[in-house]
C-alpha positions in Angstrom: -3.1 37.8 138.4 -1.8 41.4 138.5 -2.6 44.1 136.1 -0.1 44.7 133.4 2.0 47.8 133.9 1.4 50.7 131.4 -1.5 52.8 130.4 -4.9 51.9 131.9 -7.7 51.3 129.4 -10.0 54.4 129.4 -13.6 54.0 129.0 -14.3 54.9 125.4 -16.4 58.2 124.8 -19.8 58.2 123.5 -19.1 58.2 119.9 -16.5 55.4 120.1 -19.0 53.2 122.2 -21.7 53.9 119.6 -19.2 52.8 116.7 -18.2 49.6 118.7 -21.8 48.6 119.2 -22.6 49.2 115.6 -19.7 47.0 114.5 -20.7 44.3 116.8 -24.2 44.4 115.4 -22.8 44.2 111.9 -20.6 41.1 112.8 -23.6 39.4 114.4 -25.9 40.0 111.5 -23.0 38.7 109.1 -22.3 35.6 111.2 -26.2 34.7 111.2 -26.3 35.2 107.6 -23.3 33.0 107.0 -24.7 30.2 109.3 -28.1 30.3 107.7 -26.7 30.1 104.3 -24.3 27.3 105.3 -27.3 25.4 107.0 -29.3 25.8 103.6 -26.5 24.5 101.6 -26.1 21.3 103.8 -29.9 20.6 103.7 -30.0 20.8 99.9 -26.9 18.7 99.7 -28.4 16.1 102.1 -31.7 16.2 100.2 -30.2 15.3 96.9 -27.9 12.7 98.4 -31.1 11.1 100.0 -33.0 11.3 96.7 -30.4 10.1 94.4 -30.7 6.4 95.4 -34.3 6.5 94.2 -33.7 7.7 90.7 -31.1 5.1 89.7 -32.4 2.9 86.9 -32.4 -1.0 87.3 -29.4 -2.8 85.7 -30.3 -4.9 82.9 -28.5 -7.6 81.0 -29.2 -8.3 77.5 -27.2 -9.5 74.4 -26.9 -7.6 71.1 -27.5 -9.7 68.0 -24.1 -9.9 66.1 -23.4 -11.9 63.0 -21.6 -15.3 63.6 -17.9 -15.0 63.6 -17.8 -11.1 64.2 -15.1 -9.5 66.2 -16.1 -6.2 68.0 -13.5 -3.3 67.2 -15.2 -0.5 69.1 -18.5 0.4 70.9 -20.1 3.7 71.8 -23.3 5.1 73.4 -24.7 8.3 72.3 -28.2 10.0 71.9 -30.0 6.8 72.9 -28.2 4.7 70.4 -25.4 2.1 70.8 -23.1 2.1 67.9 -20.8 -1.0 67.5 -18.0 -1.3 64.9 -17.4 -5.0 63.8 -15.2 -6.9 61.7 -16.7 -10.0 59.8 -15.2 -12.4 57.3 -17.0 -10.4 54.7 -15.5 -7.0 55.7 -16.2 -4.4 58.4 -19.7 -3.2 59.5 -21.1 -0.5 61.7 -24.2 -1.5 63.6 -26.6 0.8 65.4 -29.1 -0.3 68.0 -31.7 1.5 70.1 -30.4 1.9 73.6 -33.5 0.8 75.3 -34.9 -1.9 73.3 -31.6 -3.1 71.7 -33.4 -3.5 68.5 -31.2 -2.9 65.3 -31.9 0.4 63.8 -29.3 0.6 61.0 -26.4 -1.3 59.5 -23.5 0.2 57.2 -21.3 -2.2 55.4 -17.7 -0.9 54.7 -16.3 -2.4 51.6 -13.1 -1.2 49.8 -13.7 0.8 46.8 -13.0 -0.8 43.4 
């Protein structure tokens, strides 16, 4: 190809050459730092993903003991407890169970005031 017409590119003087060299070094250091940090982040993500499969608890299947004829209105899990609101023929109740053992730890009967 032919050279474009116009001003020829003059060689930079010593000051400009030193400045260009300094900018190139800064760019190289910045790129190396960026790639190093990116590699570290990807390694940490990969490590956590590979370790996440080992910490999953085994699924269990159990049944909560409810009174006969009870209808579950709501259920919630919080602070290691399972809270179940039920409606029985005798009125509404709130039952609390231990989340790990499923043993009853509390019962509140809701009765209308007289």
